[in-house]
VONU-345126 format. One record per residue: x, y, z of N, C-alpha, C in turn. Coordinates in steps of 0.1 Angstrom, whole numbers, plus 5000, padded with zeros to 4 digits. Each point is the difference from the previous one (the first is absolute). Layout:
<atoms>
XYZXYZXYZ;...
</atoms>
This chain:
<atoms>
423774256638499849955014501450015007;500050055012501250025008500849875002;499349895000500749875002501049984989;499750034987500949984989501250105001;499750125004501150105002501049955010;499549945011500949955010500849884994;499449914993500649894994501150044990;499750104992501050054990501250065007;499750085011501150065007500949895007;499349895005500849895006500949934990;499549994987500849934990501250094997;499850135000501150094996501249995010;499649965013501049995010500649865002;499649914991500349865002501449964996;500750084993501449974996500949985012;501049924998501049975010501349964994;501150035007501349964995500249855001;499049935004500249855001499849934987;499550074990499749934987501449954994;499949884994501349944995500049984985;499050034993500049974986499450124992;500650024988499450104991500149934986;499050024991500049944987500550104990;500649954990500550084989498850054992;499950134999498850064993500249994985;499849884994500349974986498750014992;498950055005498850014992499049895002;500449905007499049895003500049965014;498849965005499949955014499149884999;500549885003499349884999499949945014;498749985005499749965014499349875000;500549915008499349875002499649985015;498849965002499549975013499649855001;500749935009499749865002499349985013;498849954999499149995012499749855003;499649985013499749865004498749954995;499150094996498749954995499350104991;498849974996499450094990498450015001;499449925009498649994999499350075012;500750025011499450075011499650144996;499050065006499650144996501150105001;500949985010501150095002501049994988;500249874995500949984989499450064987;498749994998499350054989500250154999;499850075012500250145001501450044998;500949925005501550024998500350014985;499649904993500349994986499450114992;498850045003499350114994500750135002;500450035012500750125003501450004994;500749895000501349994994499950034985;499149934993499950024985499550144997;499150065007499550134998501250105001;500849985011501150095002501149994989;500349884996500949994989499650084988;498749984996499550084989500050155002;499650045012500050145003501450064999;501049945006501350055000500650004985;499749894993500550004986499450114992;498850045002499350104992500450145005;500450015013500350135006501450064996;500949914997501450054998500549964986;500550104993500549984986501449955000;500750025011501449965000500349865005;498949925003500249875005498949914995;500349884996499049904996499949905012;498850005006499749925013499349884996;500549885003499449874997500149925013;499249895000500049915012499149894998;500149915010499149885000499949945014;499049935002499649945013500149854998;500649935009500149855000499449955013;499249894999499549945012500649865002;500449975012500649875003498949905005;498850055001498849925004500349925013;500750075009500349935013501149905000;500749984989501149904999501350075001;500849965011501350055001500949964988;499949884996500849954989499750084987;498750034998499750084988500550145001;500050065012500450135002501550014997;500849905005501450004998500349994985;499349914993500249994985499750134993;498950075004499650124994501150115002;500650005012501050105003501349974992;500349874998501249974992499850044986;498849974994499750044986500150154999;499450075010499950154999501450065000;500949955009501450055000500649984987;499849894993500649984987499550104990;498850055002499450104991500550155003;500650015011500750135004499150125000;498950005008499250125002500850105008;499550125002500650105008499849985015;498749975003499649985014499249885002;500249925011499249895003499450025014;498750005001499349995013499749865003;500449945011499849865002499349985014;498849955000499349975013500349865003;501249985006500549865002499249925010;499649884996499349915009501049965011;501249984998501049975010501350084996;500350105008501150094996501449935000;500249905008501349945001500349934986;498949954994500249924988500450094988;499950135002500350104989501350075001;500749975011501350075002501049984989;500249884994500949994989499550074988;498750014998499550074988500150155001;500050065012500250145002501450044995;501049925004501450034996500149984985;499449904994500049984986499450124992;498950055005499350114993500950125001;500550035012500950125002501249994991;500549884998501249994991499650044985;498849984997499550044987499550144999;500250085011499650145000498550025002;499349905005498650015003499850055015;499150095002499650045013499049915006;500349945011499149905007499350075011;498750005000499250065011499249895007;500349975012499349905008498750065004;498949934998498650055003499549935013;499650095009499449965013500949935010;500849914996501049935009501450064997;500550085009501350074997501249904998;500950034992501249934998501250095000;501049985009501250085001500750014987;500049894992500849994988499350074988;498750035001499350064989500550154999;499950064988500350144999499050085008;498749965000499050075008499149905005;499350035012498949925005498850095001;498949954994498750085000499249935011;499950075012499449955012498750075004;499349945009498750055004499850055014;501150005008499850035014499149915007;500249874997499049905005499849995015;501150025008499949995014499150125005;500350124995499250115004498549994996;499849954987498749984995499249905009;500749895002499349905009499750055014;500950085005499850065013498850095000;499850084989498950094999498749924999;500049894993498849914999499749955014;501049955007499749945013499550115010;500650125000499550115009498650044996;499750004987498650034996499049895006;500549885000499249895005499750035015;501050045007499950035014498950115002;500250114993499250115001498549984996;499849914991498649974995499449885006;500749945009499449875006499150045012;499950125004499150045011500449975014;501249955002500549975013499549875006;499149934993499449875005500949894995;499949885006500749884995499849994985;501049984992500050004986500949894994;499449904994500849894995500350014985;501349994997500450024986500849894995;499849974987500849904993500850084989;501349974999500950074991500449904989;499750044987500549924989501350064995;501049915000501450044997500449984985;501250044997500449984986500749864999;501149994993500749884997501149995010;500249895006501149985010501350044994;500850085006501350044995500050124991;498850054996500050124992500250125008;501050084998500350125009498950105001;499350034989498950105001498949955008;499649874998498949955008500449995015;501249965003500549995014500050145006;500450104993500050135006498650055002;499049974992498650045002499549945013;500349875001499649935013500650065012;501350034999500650075012499450135003;499650084990499450125003498649995006;499249914994498649985005500049965015;500949905003500149965014500550115009;500950084995500550125008498950105003;499250024989498850105002499049945010;499749874999499049945009500550005014;501350005002500650005014499850135007;499550104993499750135007498750005008;499349904999498849985008499949865006;499249995010500049875007498749924999;499150054991498749934998499949914988;501150004992500049924988500749875002;499349894996500649875001500249944986;501249974996500349944987499849855002;498949954995499649865002500649914989;500550054989500549924990500950094991;501149944995500950054990500349894990;499750024987500349904990500450054987;501049954994500450054987499049954989;499750094991499149974989500850004987;501350035001500949994989499650094988;499450115003499650104990498949944990;499349895005499149924992498650025004;499150054992498650025003499249875004;500449894993499349885003500449955015;501250025003500449965014499450105010;499850124996499450105009498549965002;499449964990498649955002499949885009;500949914998499949885009500350045015;501050085002500350055013498850075007;499450084992498850075006498949905004;499849914991498949905003500449925013;501349975002500449925012499950095012;500450134999500050095011498550025005;499150024991498650025004499449885008;500549884996499649885007500749995014;501350034999500849985012499850115011;499850124995499850115009498750074997;498949955006498750054997499850155005;500950045009499950135005501150104995;500549964988501050084993499550144997;500750105003499650144998500550064988;501349964996500650074988501049914994;500250034987501149944992500950114995;501349985002501050094995500849924989;500450084990500749944989501250084996;501149934995501250074995499850044986;498949974994499750044986498550004998;499550104992498650014997499549884992;500949924994499649884993499349905008;500350005013499349925010498650055004;499850134998498850065005498849954991;500249994987498949964991499349875005;500849895001499349875004499650015015;500850075008499650005015498750075002;499850114993498750075001498949924994;500249944989498949924993499649885009;501049935005499749885009499350055012;500450105006499450055013498550044997;499850084990498650044997499149884996;500649914992499249884997499749915012;500850015010499849925012499150085010;499550114996499250085009500750085011;501450014998500850075010500350144995;498950085000500150144995500650095010;500449955012500550085011501550005000;500749934991501549995001500650124993;501050065007500750114994501249954992;500550084991501149974991501050115000;501349965000501150105000500949964989;500150074989500749964988501350074998;500749974989501350054997500249994985;499950114993500450014986499450124993;498850055005499450114994499249964987;499649884999499149964988498750085001;499750064988498850094999498749935005;499849874996498749945005500049985015;501149995006500149985015499850145006;500650104995499850145006498650044999;499349964989498650044998499149945010;500549905008499149935010500350065014;500750125000500350065013499050105005;499250054991499050105005498749925004;499949985013498849935005500149854999;501149954996500249864998500949945011;500349874998500849925010501550014998;500550074990501450024998500350135008;500849985010500350115010501250084997;501049944994501350064997500749944988;500850074993500849954989501350084999;500949954992501350074998500050044985;500250134997499950054986501349974993;500149884995501149974990499450044986;499049924995499450014987501049964989;499649894993500949954989500150104989;499050084998500050104990501150105003;500050055012501050105005501449944998;500249875005501349944999500549994986;499149954991500449994986500550134994;499350115003500550134996501350045006;500149975013501250045007501349934995;499849874996501149924994500650084988;499150044991500550064987500650145004;499450075009500650135004501449985006;500149905008501349975006501049964990;499649924990501049964989500450124992;499050094997500350124992501050095008;499850025013500950085008501449945000;500149875001501349944999500750024987;499249994989500550024987500550144998;499450105006500450144999501150035010;500549905008501150035008499750065014;498750005003499650065013500549915012;500250065011500449925012498749955007;500049865001498949935006500449935013;499250005010500349935012500349854997;501049955005500349854998498849925005;499550035011498849945005498950104999;499149984990499050094996498749965006;499550075010498849975008498850064992;499149924995498850044994499150065010;499350114997499150075009498749925001;499849955013498849915002499350045012;499150105000499250045012498949905004;499650015012498949935005498750054994;499049924997498750044995498949975011;499350105003498849985009498950094995;498749965003498950094997500250125009;499450114996500150125009499449975014;498849935000499449975012500849915009;500649894994500949925008501350065005;500550104992501150075004499750085012;498950075000499650085012499849915012;499449884998499849915011501449955005;500949974991501349955004500850115008;499950124995500750115007499450025014;498749995002499450015013500449895009;500449884994500449895008501549995001;500750114997501550005003500949974988;499449994988500949974989500950124997;501349984997500950124999499650094989;499950135004499650104990501050034990;501349965002501150034990500149894990;499249895000500049904989499250064989;500750004988499350064988498949904995;498850064999498849924996499450064988;499649924990499250054989498649955002;499050094999498649955000499649944987;498949945000499649914988500050084987;499450115000499950084987501450034994;500950055008501350034995500849884997;499849895008500749884997499649944987;498750004997499649944987500550084988;500150135001500550084989501549974998;500750005011501549974998500249864995;499249915005500249864996499849984985;499050074995499649984986500850084990;500750115005500650094990501550015004;500849904996501450005004500750124993;499550044989500750114993500050135007;499150025010500050125007501250025008;500649895006501250015007501349974992;499849914991501249944993500050014985;499150084994500050024986501250084995;500150024987501050084994500250145006;498850065003500150145006500850005013;500149895007500750005013501550014998;500549984988501550004997500450114990;499050084996500350104990500650125007;
</atoms>
């Protein structure tokens, strides 16, 4: 598929003189990923992709033993700090850390670097980190908001936006982008904004309250697909089958609801893709390749073909890269197509 050829070509051009760290190629590569949670569908896909990639890279190369592990802080900042401290003492080669609060980890970044460990900040960039793995959140949010404008039909359209956790840079950037995108039209009214703290239970409660408080609500926007599952279920169980949903994560079950369903747009992250990309990135660093200090993960907008055509007819920018559902599902499920061992051979 031409999509994958383009992706591979893009990866080949990703090197930059901004990379700050290279690992000694001593025949081993040990990678640790510390995440804030482990039960959301995105986290499950993340873990699966990460573990599959570790195995694939270990089997593909005779000159390096690739090992790794995933740790979940279960939403606890204190537990995440403890996990990072223990991990530093174990001296892996690379640490990916999806910090709940980046400021709290500044002393640990310096400690890890003093031990020769490469620290990669996940989603929320850190100047002190060796690398930051980012998502282009403002751009992605803007694309979601512009898609909302283009698919709202030009009529008054009331939207509630579920936010991340207060102070989390990635969540704040997604909100900024969504509002920026919505500002490109004048028919959308944001009637509510509320943090759900990346928590599906809170997302369910918020949806229930909004349906009562705003009986004419037209759409729910979220900064993560984790909110979409309870929001869709609550709306349908309440008989509100007319509400539109705009997601962010590229979860396969959410993308599957875009053909003829109420999910109108999503952002193609995919935990599976990201897990594979982590291991590819660690391997490239191990081999001494030049990596961008701020590494932007490729995250296109997802629309059904029909809705893309409607959006374009309503003024949606033609230069915004869009994946239709069929292509998005394949890329989301098969991280090895972009980031497997063949991508670095």
